N, C-alpha and C positions, 0 to 999 in steps of 0.2 A: 410516487415514492421512489427514491434512489437508494441503492445499496451496492456494496461490494460483496461478492460471494466467493468463498475460498473452499478448497477441498484438501485440507491438511489436518493431521491429527494434533498439531500444535497451535491451531487457530480456531476461533469461533467460526461457525459456518457462514454467518452473515455479519456484516458491519453496516448498520442502518445510518444513512445520511439525512434522513428526514428530520426537519427542525433545526438543522445545522446550516451555517453559511460557510464554514471553513472546517477542515479536518487535517491535522498533520499526521504523517505516517513515518514510522521509524522504529528503531530498536530500543529506545529508552522509554521509561514509563511516563514521561511527561508528554508524550505524543497522544493524540486522540485514538489512533489505531496503532497498537503496538505489535510488532512482528519480532518474535513469536509472542503469543499469549503465554506469559511466564507461568501462570497458574496451571495451564494445561501441559506446558513443556516439562515442568518439574514432576509431573505424574508419569512421564515416560521412563522406561527402563534406561539405565545408564548407557547401555550399548546403543540404544536408539538415539539418545541425546548426542553421543559422540558421532554417530553417522550423520546427523542433521546439522551439527554445529557449523560445519564448513560453509554450507549454503546460507545459514542464518546470519553469519557474520558479514555476508555480502550485502546485507541491508544496512544502510548507514544509520547512525544514531538518530539523525533527523534527515530523512530521505526525500520526502516529497510532500506537496501540499495539494489538497483537493479544495476547490473553492467554487461556490455558487456565485455566478456573475449576474449582472443586472438583466441579462437576457433570459434568466431563469434556466440556464444550462450549467452543468457541472464541468469544471476544467481541472486538469491535473498538471502539475508543474514540478519538474525535477529541481530541487533546491539544494539538497546536501546539507551537511552539518555546518559548513562555514559559508553557505550561500554561493558556493562555487560549483554546485552540482554534486550528485552522489558518485562514488567511485565506480559502481557497477551499473549505473544507469536506471532510468525509468523508461518503460516501453509501453506503447499502445499498439496492439495488433502487430507485434514484433518490430515496430519502428522505434528506434531510440529517439527520445525527445531531446530537443536542444535545451540547454541549461537556462532556467528562469524564463522560459517561454511557455505560457499557458496553452494547453491543447484541449479542445472541446471533446467531451466524452459522449458517446452515443450508446444506445441500448445494445447489450451483448459485446461491447468492446472488451478485449483481453488486456488487462493492465498488469504490468510486471514491475515490481520493486526489487531490482536486482534479479535474482532467480525465482522469487516468490510471486506466483501469478494468481490474480483474482479476476472475476468477471463483473463488469459494471452492468447492473440491471436498473432500468428506469421504467417503472410502471406508471402510466398516466391515467 
C-alpha cells in the first residue's frame, strides 16, 4: 500500500494511493489530492488562514501528477497548470524535479509541492 502522509492542520493526515493508477495534485477541487483540504481550511480562524495563504498559493492549480508505472512503482512528475511545470517546483528529498520528467518514489521519500511537504510511504 502506498500513501502520502502530511502533518498540516489544513490537510488530511494521509492520502491513500491504493487502488489508483494516477493521482493529480493541486489547489483546485478537480485534483485528486487538493492542497489545502478546503473543508479543513475553512474551519481555521481567519488569522490562521491569512498566515497560511501565502504558502498555499505557491501550490499550482494543477501542480504535479503521481503515476503507477508498469514496474509497479510510483512516480511523481512536475507538470504545472499549463504543462510547463509548476512555478514553485516539485521536490523529492530537496531536489527539484525537471519539468515533465517522472521521478521514481521510494519509501520515506520527502515530496514537496511548492512549500507543502509530505512523506511517501510504501508498505509491501
